[in-house]
FIKELUM-639552 format. One line per 2 residues: their letters; for each residue x, y, z of C-alpha. Coordinates in Angstrom, 3 decimals, padded with zeros to 6 digits. Each point is the difference from the previous one (the first is absolute). Layout:
residues N
A	X Y Z  ...
//
This chain:
residues 519
MG	-026.517 009.099 -006.995  001.579 001.040 003.396
AA	-002.385 002.342 001.608  -002.787 001.164 -002.340
PG	-000.548 003.630 000.600  -002.949 000.419 002.411
QA	001.227 -003.466 001.482  001.743 -000.227 003.207
EQ	003.597 -001.631 000.660  000.192 -003.467 000.989
FV	003.269 -001.067 001.238  002.267 -003.182 000.001
VA	002.960 -001.309 002.021  003.520 -000.124 -001.029
ID	003.416 -001.764 001.181  003.443 000.472 -001.347
LG	002.211 -002.371 001.739  003.389 001.742 -000.832
TG	003.592 -001.577 001.436  -000.226 003.208 002.181
GP	-003.542 -000.951 001.525  -003.656 000.322 -001.442
KV	-002.009 002.780 -000.492  -003.838 -000.065 000.075
AV	-002.248 002.535 -001.524  -003.261 000.727 -000.720
VS	-000.701 000.785 -003.391  -003.410 001.464 -001.422
TT	-001.300 -000.820 -003.174  001.185 003.158 -001.911
GR	003.786 -001.053 001.089  000.148 002.510 002.719
IV	002.248 -001.361 002.970  -001.833 000.739 003.335
SH	002.041 -001.099 002.416  002.738 -002.446 000.366
GF	002.514 -001.402 003.021  003.054 -001.900 000.213
AS	002.275 -002.324 001.585  003.381 -001.225 000.134
VP	000.859 -003.716 -000.118  003.633 -001.416 000.927
LH	002.407 -001.250 -002.975  001.841 -002.840 001.006
LL	003.452 -000.006 -001.683  001.944 -003.104 -000.147
DG	003.513 -001.145 -000.537  000.323 -001.607 -003.635
GG	-002.420 002.454 -001.337  -003.352 -000.859 001.852
AE	-002.554 002.526 000.230  -002.973 -000.746 001.865
QD	-003.479 001.618 001.560  -002.266 -001.897 002.282
PS	-003.463 -000.115 -001.173  -001.553 000.298 003.155
DW	001.227 003.662 000.223  -001.065 000.583 -003.267
WS	-003.531 -000.584 001.422  000.370 001.770 003.381
AI	001.047 002.805 -001.959  -002.492 -000.039 -002.806
CS	-002.423 -000.235 002.732  001.431 002.898 001.857
AA	000.026 002.162 -002.930  -003.321 -000.701 -001.220
HD	-001.546 001.147 003.323  001.818 003.447 -000.493
AL	-001.195 000.417 -003.185  -003.533 -000.997 000.854
AA	000.140 002.255 003.122  001.130 002.859 -001.682
AA	-002.656 -000.581 -003.318  -002.794 -000.307 003.323
LP	-002.633 -001.487 -003.025  -002.877 -002.249 000.607
PG	000.525 -003.680 -000.598  -002.601 -000.240 -002.805
EF	002.388 002.786 -001.986  002.490 -002.748 -001.035
IG	-000.917 -002.317 -002.882  003.452 -001.963 -000.223
VG	003.428 -000.529 000.883  003.500 -000.750 -001.795
CT	003.398 -000.450 000.046  003.846 000.486 -001.038
AQ	003.203 -000.818 001.022  003.686 -000.743 -000.213
WS	000.576 -002.365 -002.780  002.056 -002.948 -000.799
GT	-000.137 -001.164 003.699  -001.053 -003.543 000.928
VA	-002.175 -001.194 003.400  000.298 -003.612 001.046
VG	-003.680 -000.633 001.034  -001.069 -003.026 001.875
AD	-003.647 -001.948 000.315  -001.264 002.445 002.256
GT	000.503 002.896 -001.906  002.647 001.201 001.830
AL	003.660 000.882 -001.083  002.634 -002.653 000.729
MR	002.744 002.134 000.439  000.961 003.698 -000.722
AI	-000.185 001.278 -003.447  002.775 -000.215 -002.575
IW	-000.323 003.577 -001.538  001.178 001.672 -003.490
MD	003.438 000.825 001.269  000.791 -003.586 000.960
SR	002.727 -001.572 -002.114  000.675 -003.396 002.026
GN	-001.744 -002.033 -003.027  002.621 001.047 -002.273
KA	001.711 -003.169 000.210  -003.344 -002.156 -000.545
IR	-001.077 001.735 -002.918  003.362 000.192 -001.863
AA	000.103 -003.924 000.155  -003.831 000.082 -000.735
AA	000.908 002.182 -003.306  003.294 -001.760 -000.899
GP	001.063 -002.852 -002.546  002.805 -001.567 -001.313
VN	000.226 003.381 -002.161  -001.081 003.188 000.783
VL	-000.968 003.484 -001.225  000.514 002.662 003.117
GY	-000.415 -002.841 002.056  -003.125 -001.633 -001.494
AP	-000.199 -003.189 -001.895  -001.081 001.509 -003.591
RK	-003.204 -002.803 -000.270  -001.343 001.190 003.647
IL	000.575 004.111 -000.658  -001.388 -000.722 -003.285
RW	-003.163 -001.857 001.642  -000.250 003.122 002.416
VR	000.194 002.607 -002.107  -002.514 -001.472 -002.296
VT	-002.644 -000.866 002.334  000.449 002.600 003.140
GG	001.688 002.776 -001.645  002.773 000.092 001.939
AP	002.233 -001.917 002.234  001.119 -000.398 003.863
GL	002.538 002.140 000.726  003.482 -002.135 001.314
SG	-000.033 002.599 002.667  -001.766 -002.417 002.365
KD	-002.895 002.868 000.327  -003.039 -001.260 -001.727
PV	-002.432 -002.419 001.922  001.016 -002.927 -001.895
AH	003.085 000.214 001.600  -001.395 000.590 003.343
IL	-001.888 -002.955 -000.228  003.082 -002.318 -001.141
FI	001.798 001.720 002.940  -002.718 -001.073 002.404
RD	000.008 -003.291 -001.369  003.694 -000.500 000.483
EF	000.734 001.936 003.118  -003.413 -000.604 002.020
PE	-001.353 -003.658 -000.989  -002.522 -000.315 002.947
VY	-001.232 003.728 -001.359  -000.300 -001.233 -003.223
RD	-001.242 -003.004 000.833  -002.911 001.742 002.017
TI	-000.895 002.887 -002.406  -003.556 -000.676 -001.433
TF	000.893 003.226 -002.123  002.592 002.360 -001.069
LE	-001.632 003.601 -000.401  001.020 003.645 -001.545
PV	-000.225 001.982 003.306  -002.743 001.976 -002.046
DY	-001.692 -003.695 -000.185  000.404 -000.906 003.599
LN	-002.017 003.665 000.373  -002.525 -001.202 -002.113
LK	-000.001 -003.091 002.387  -000.193 002.035 003.110
LT	-003.231 002.251 -001.147  -002.086 -002.903 -001.380
GR	001.166 -003.615 001.027  000.627 -000.722 -003.849
TC	003.454 -001.259 -001.199  000.422 001.170 -003.991
AS	002.610 002.234 -001.916  -000.653 002.024 -002.893
FD	001.439 000.065 -003.323  002.351 002.804 000.461
SI	000.961 -000.834 003.516  001.114 -003.515 -000.490
AA	002.247 001.174 -003.331  002.938 000.093 002.210
HW	000.191 -003.682 000.382  000.628 -000.302 -003.206
VT	-002.022 -003.416 -000.551  -002.920 001.744 -001.906
DN	-001.217 -000.150 -002.931  -000.305 003.805 -000.931
RN	-000.607 -000.637 -003.861  -004.010 000.581 -000.049
ID	-000.221 002.837 002.331  -003.861 -000.956 000.515
RV	000.622 -003.136 001.352  003.647 -000.602 002.159
TY	000.623 -003.685 000.987  003.041 -001.999 001.576
DP	002.208 -001.294 -002.439  000.757 -003.525 000.728
RL	003.539 -000.116 -001.748  001.067 003.008 001.966
LS	-001.392 -001.475 003.040  002.516 -002.483 -000.601
IT	002.866 002.062 -001.096  -000.310 001.532 003.660
GL	-001.305 -002.526 002.223  -002.690 001.422 001.486
DR	-002.731 -001.928 000.711  -003.509 001.373 -001.566
AK	-001.864 -001.575 003.197  001.840 002.642 002.210
LP	-000.990 003.230 -002.433  -002.926 001.388 000.042
EL	-002.934 000.354 -002.548  -000.055 002.706 -002.187
VA	-002.761 002.414 -000.745  -000.017 003.360 -002.351
PG	000.808 003.320 000.634  -002.905 002.121 000.775
SI	-001.885 -002.506 001.745  -001.703 -000.127 003.347
VG	001.704 -002.900 002.131  -002.630 -000.240 003.130
SL	-001.856 001.910 002.945  002.183 001.404 002.933
TD	-000.430 -002.490 002.652  -001.427 000.338 003.221
EA	003.520 -000.164 001.719  001.603 002.356 -002.155
AA	-002.627 002.372 000.159  000.332 000.139 003.727
DL	003.827 000.388 -000.154  -000.432 002.940 -002.690
GL	-002.867 001.750 001.590  -002.083 -000.491 -003.151
PA	-003.386 -001.525 -000.805  000.006 -003.854 -001.118
GL	-001.085 -001.161 -003.138  001.576 002.757 -002.263
PV	001.721 -001.004 -003.244  003.490 -000.185 -000.077
AV	001.558 000.219 -003.592  002.889 -001.988 -000.984
GT	003.157 001.661 001.155  002.977 001.026 -002.064
GD	003.966 000.053 000.090  000.970 003.951 001.014
VH	001.237 000.499 -004.095  -003.099 -001.017 -001.008
SA	-002.080 002.317 002.223  002.219 003.098 -000.497
VF	-000.657 000.173 -003.632  -003.491 000.772 001.161
GA	000.979 002.363 002.808  002.040 001.685 -002.404
GS	-002.773 000.738 -002.771  002.092 -001.731 -002.503
VA	-002.269 -002.706 -001.092  000.525 000.486 -003.760
DF	002.499 -002.100 -001.560  003.327 001.713 -000.174
AA	-001.098 002.504 002.396  002.896 -000.643 002.475
HL	000.874 000.808 003.810  002.956 000.580 002.081
YI	-000.407 -002.138 003.517  002.778 000.716 002.909
GT	-000.788 -001.042 003.493  002.488 -002.656 001.240
SS	000.230 -000.984 -002.919  -000.230 001.252 -003.829
WI	-001.574 -000.875 -003.231  -001.637 001.503 -003.556
SA	-003.007 -002.046 -001.423  -002.606 000.631 -002.309
HV	-002.576 -002.022 -001.427  000.572 -001.686 -003.293
PF	-002.250 -001.984 -002.908  002.745 -002.308 -000.007
KK	001.628 -002.730 001.616  003.893 000.019 -000.080
TS	003.227 -000.883 001.666  003.497 001.518 -000.074
IS	001.979 -002.708 002.042  003.264 001.882 -000.102
NN	-001.405 002.761 001.786  -002.557 -001.392 002.156
VA	-002.932 001.935 -001.426  -003.176 -001.546 -000.930
SI	-003.995 000.279 -000.668  -002.130 -002.215 002.263
PA	-003.853 000.031 000.651  -001.134 003.177 001.357
AL	-002.788 000.648 002.588  -001.895 001.514 -002.611
AG	-001.883 -002.497 -002.294  001.320 -000.661 -003.383
KY	003.694 001.886 000.293  003.273 -000.826 000.975
II	002.513 002.440 002.255  003.214 000.679 -000.013
VD	002.017 -001.260 002.895  003.693 000.749 001.140
EH	001.373 000.941 003.313  002.610 002.167 001.879
ET	000.663 -001.969 003.035  001.012 003.207 002.533
AG	-001.056 003.621 -001.043  -001.875 001.985 002.710
AC	001.867 -002.680 002.247  003.250 001.734 -000.812
LT	-001.597 003.118 001.858  -000.944 -001.962 002.809
FL	003.922 -001.529 000.479  001.263 003.877 -000.134
RD	-002.547 001.011 002.697  000.335 -003.362 002.176
NL	003.371 -001.516 -000.500  002.262 003.132 -000.984
GF	-001.958 002.554 002.026  000.009 002.437 -002.688
AD	-003.315 001.458 001.289  -002.840 -000.436 002.265
DF	-002.801 000.048 -002.963  -000.215 000.199 -003.757
GS	-000.847 003.656 000.349  003.535 000.876 000.763
LN	001.375 -002.256 -002.142  -002.239 002.019 -002.938
DM	001.742 003.214 001.428  003.627 -001.210 -000.160
VD	-000.725 -001.106 -004.043  -001.049 003.604 -000.187
SV	003.205 001.348 001.068  002.011 -001.881 -002.628
EP	000.583 000.596 -003.440  -001.196 -002.845 -002.552
GS	002.545 -002.777 -000.563  001.024 000.219 003.759
GR	003.773 001.073 -000.879  000.269 -003.168 -001.826
VL	-000.440 -002.383 002.769  -002.086 -003.347 -001.110
FT	-002.385 -002.343 001.936  -000.776 -002.982 -000.765
PW	-003.264 -001.284 001.265  000.321 -003.890 000.247
LN	-000.649 -000.353 003.432  -001.452 -003.544 -000.226
GE	001.447 -000.851 -003.281  -002.209 000.701 -003.124
RT	-002.627 -001.677 -002.352  -000.270 002.395 -003.452
PV	001.528 000.552 -002.206  002.371 -002.196 001.465
DD	-001.156 -002.893 002.760  003.166 -000.358 002.168
HT	-000.606 -000.962 003.663  003.448 000.667 000.981
IR	000.677 003.576 -001.396  000.300 002.952 002.921
GG	-000.202 003.583 -000.103  002.163 002.786 001.451
FH	001.066 003.031 -000.346  002.676 000.991 -002.950
NL	002.688 002.673 -000.349  -000.240 001.476 003.533
SL	003.189 002.499 001.029  000.885 002.010 002.821
ST	-002.101 002.591 -001.223  -003.424 -001.756 -000.439
SR	-002.736 001.505 002.148  -002.792 -002.137 001.724
AQ	-002.585 002.239 -002.427  001.997 -001.359 -002.993
MV	-000.331 -003.701 001.291  -003.568 000.668 000.827
RA	-000.848 001.164 -003.559  002.041 -002.454 -001.457
VY	-002.128 -002.878 001.332  -002.792 001.820 -001.629
EG	001.342 000.196 -003.353  001.213 -003.157 000.304
VA	-003.132 -001.471 000.300  -001.443 001.852 -003.054
FN	003.285 -001.509 -001.729  -001.490 -002.988 000.570
SK	-003.073 000.852 -001.016  001.332 001.076 -003.611
WL	001.777 -003.485 -000.105  -003.218 -001.657 000.660
LE	-002.208 002.354 -002.509  002.534 -000.564 -002.940
AV	-000.781 -003.879 000.698  -003.808 000.673 000.164
ER	-000.106 002.106 -003.134  001.814 -002.265 -002.592
FA	-002.589 -002.863 001.824  -002.668 002.783 -000.391
GR	000.951 000.685 -004.016  -000.400 003.690 000.891
NF	000.792 003.119 002.287  -001.899 000.717 002.997
DS	000.204 004.044 -000.535  -002.411 000.471 003.168
MA	-000.122 -002.057 003.597  -002.010 -000.092 002.730
FI	002.051 -000.250 003.224  -001.201 -001.706 002.855
GG	001.170 -001.323 003.424  001.400 001.694 003.113
GA	003.003 001.035 -001.922  -002.594 002.176 -002.353
NS	-000.294 002.334 003.374  003.330 001.423 -000.687
EQ	-000.307 002.921 -002.718  004.079 -000.103 -000.162
WC	-000.445 -003.642 -001.146  -002.612 001.000 -002.496
QI	002.137 002.015 -001.630  003.479 -002.003 000.281
HA	-002.194 -002.895 -001.783  -000.954 002.329 -002.542
DV	003.070 001.354 -000.723  001.795 -003.508 -000.043
LG	-002.349 -001.332 -001.988  -000.987 002.563 -002.315
RE	-003.695 -000.979 000.173  -002.777 002.002 001.362
IR	-000.874 -001.129 003.787  -003.572 000.629 001.184
QI	000.060 000.235 003.961  -003.318 -001.964 000.972
AD	-001.896 001.580 002.910  -000.018 -001.947 003.327
PV	003.097 -002.202 -001.859  000.727 -002.519 003.021
LA	-004.334 -000.809 -000.015  000.427 -000.959 -003.945
NV	-000.182 -003.735 000.567  -002.558 -000.085 002.745
RG	-002.202 002.469 -002.654  000.998 -002.447 -002.229
AA	-001.436 -003.112 001.978  -003.459 002.116 000.595
LV	-000.147 000.653 -004.090  000.234 -003.626 -000.534
TL	-002.323 -000.811 002.606  -002.344 002.649 -001.243
MA	000.528 -001.249 -003.832  -000.984 -003.767 001.620
LG	-003.379 001.258 001.299  -000.740 001.659 -003.192
RV	000.019 003.418 001.758  002.727 001.563 -002.514
TV	001.316 -000.778 -003.468  003.559 000.126 -001.364
DE	-000.696 003.028 -001.701  -000.739 001.951 002.848
IP	002.861 -000.301 001.799  002.856 002.307 -001.263
GM	-002.529 002.617 000.762  -000.043 -001.210 003.457
VE	003.401 000.617 000.888  001.249 003.429 000.782
VR	003.507 001.199 -001.716  001.832 002.243 002.667
RT	002.524 001.670 -001.694  001.892 -000.838 -003.534
FT	003.713 000.140 -000.061  001.853 000.492 -003.654
PD	003.755 -000.671 -000.678  002.840 002.333 000.091
PA	002.032 -000.477 -002.722  003.232 001.464 001.369
VG	-000.332 -002.082 003.109  -000.432 -002.775 -002.300
TV	002.786 000.366 -001.225  001.965 -000.337 002.934
YD	-001.799 -002.975 001.263  000.318 -001.816 -003.272
HL	003.901 -000.068 000.122  -000.581 -001.010 003.882
YA	-002.781 -002.758 -001.044  003.214 -001.805 -002.209
EF	002.108 -000.259 002.448  -002.854 -001.380 001.969
VA	-000.276 -003.007 -002.016  003.550 -000.242 -000.270
LY	000.238 -000.699 003.687  -002.432 -002.976 000.045
KQ	001.915 -001.412 -002.891  003.777 000.555 001.789
TK	-001.166 -001.047 003.334  -002.864 -002.972 -000.336
GI	003.118 -002.281 000.309  001.339 000.916 003.064
HK	-003.796 -000.081 001.841  -000.437 -003.074 -001.424
RL	003.279 -001.607 001.639  -000.645 002.226 003.112
NR	-003.678 -001.446 000.458  -000.391 -003.327 -001.858
F	-000.750 -001.532 003.553
//
């Protein structure tokens, strides 16, 4: 499909709302990214684990990025055939009767709901913090369970109920960020089978007919009346409204595909749509994911398979809280460099192993393979002879050690090794990080071209599938691999020793961090 030989290309507009801000791209029916724009949005970090963003900032930035992308593309309005979006997943927007947000959005980093979700999950007798009868229901029906760190939408909603009762009272619908964007684009309030999954109140056993589960609604205390209707992935949810079209600079009436969370769209943007075709994403956060043909859960490692954006499929979900954010921390908080290119140069000047300096990247707690919102990161084994460049390389290596910790859990979950992984996200722009990951993981790493645009490319490909212009089998051939990195066994031996100590650091310091950060 796509554009047949001799057939003129047509175009979709794709929106990717990341934590740092939205990217908007014009993408052709062949998957070619014609142009793109970006605008940043503020992140509000609050005492007690709060992390919020203003949905009005999201929309203003989307409109700004869209105008930049459309101006660069310089295409006639009649060439556009649809709109689609993806967004940071596991966030909550409280929407009032007029369709506007009643407060700033609580995003995926926010852990203030941990007390409320722990109370909802617990019982007289508990296993890993869950009442046995409740956890059995969650696992059997949803394929997972809410994390006790309080970072899932179910915890956000309970936090709003307890701490902002007037907002809770006036909320008509609680929406994921991507579903809020669908509302802004079409005026329709809905969620897809995949976007709603992190609320942990849907029955996902029949992948083609996901519904809310009354018993889980009762266990969590969520009000069904305040949750959106559910629609199937890959569907068209409406048409671009006159108001949204004017804001974006697009023709009104364009079909809008149901949006996806960022994990779900990344599978498409990495070209890894086949079962067990894995990809590694490093942006602000990090994950390793793949489509799988089964629903399964690992409570102990916080890994699950839930409905995918590809109809009839499940997707492995997991997350590291801070990955690329660690480099931003080096640049902005420690002043180690003015740009990421300088950090890459410093990495090149240091031998693998960083003089046995270790960095633990848990700057905002961790989700997988441990669900621990009180753990914190830091440098370890520093000496008077430690150089700044060694500390920089230790950060790159520390994130890769965390990736290996995650990979072990994900491969056990999948029941097989991932011998090759596509690498996407801003982190994949660093060839140094690509090679470090290949050496630490002992796996082939395929650096995808334009990796920072993988999610927005994925949103476009999902939209083209919904429009019937692309088939799933065509997608791998539409995603270019820039370079392949293979592991160096000698370097891998160095890293294996350091990795064992990396995991030991978590086990030996988690109690200290819990006592320091329990409030």
